[in-house]
C-alpha positions as CSV (number, residue, x, y, z in Angstrom):
1,X,73.4,132.3,132.7
2,X,70.5,133.0,130.4
3,X,68.1,135.8,131.3
4,X,64.7,137.0,130.1
5,X,63.7,140.3,128.5
6,X,60.1,141.0,129.2
7,X,58.1,143.3,126.9
8,X,55.5,144.9,129.2
9,X,54.3,147.4,126.6
10,X,51.7,145.4,124.8
11,X,48.9,143.6,126.6
12,X,50.9,143.8,129.9
13,X,47.7,142.8,131.8
14,X,47.7,139.4,130.0
15,X,51.2,138.4,131.1
16,X,53.1,137.9,134.3
17,X,54.9,140.9,135.6
18,X,58.8,140.9,135.5
19,X,59.3,139.5,139.0
20,X,56.7,136.8,138.6
21,X,58.2,135.8,135.2
22,X,61.6,135.6,136.7
23,X,60.3,133.4,139.5
24,X,58.3,131.1,137.1
25,X,61.3,130.7,134.7
26,X,63.9,130.5,137.5
27,X,66.0,133.0,135.5
28,X,66.9,136.7,135.9
29,X,64.5,139.0,134.1
30,X,64.5,142.6,133.0
31,X,61.8,144.8,131.5
32,X,62.1,146.2,128.0
33,X,61.5,149.9,128.5
34,X,59.4,151.3,125.6
35,X,60.3,154.9,125.1
36,X,56.8,155.7,123.8
37,X,55.3,154.5,127.1
38,X,57.7,156.6,129.1
39,X,56.8,159.7,126.9
40,X,53.1,159.1,127.5
41,X,53.6,158.8,131.2
42,X,55.6,162.1,131.3
43,X,53.0,163.8,129.1
44,X,50.2,162.7,131.6
45,X,52.0,164.5,134.4
46,X,51.1,167.9,132.8
47,X,54.7,169.0,132.1
48,X,54.8,171.8,129.5
49,X,56.4,171.5,126.1
50,X,59.5,173.5,127.2
51,X,60.2,171.2,130.1
52,X,59.2,167.9,128.4
53,X,62.7,167.0,127.0
54,X,64.4,167.2,130.3
55,X,61.5,165.5,132.2
56,X,61.5,162.7,129.5
57,X,65.3,162.2,129.8
58,X,65.0,162.0,133.6
59,X,62.2,159.5,133.5
60,X,64.0,157.4,130.9
61,X,67.2,157.4,133.0
62,X,65.2,156.3,136.1
63,X,63.7,153.4,134.2
64,X,67.0,152.4,132.8
65,X,68.5,152.1,136.3
66,X,65.9,149.6,137.5
67,X,67.6,146.4,138.6
68,X,67.0,143.0,137.1
69,X,65.1,140.4,139.3
């Protein structure tokens, strides 16, 4: 079965989110995880430079485990 990869990194407010896109297309869908977006999110949490690599790896792993819809 074909599935969709949804890039939510650019103009994400102008497209359907992943679940809505899956429903509209009647196909499974997964988000393309942009590492720069994950890094920006981690940096906004206030984590220090020494702890950043581990926090980034943890956040990236958590996003990778998100199920398809």
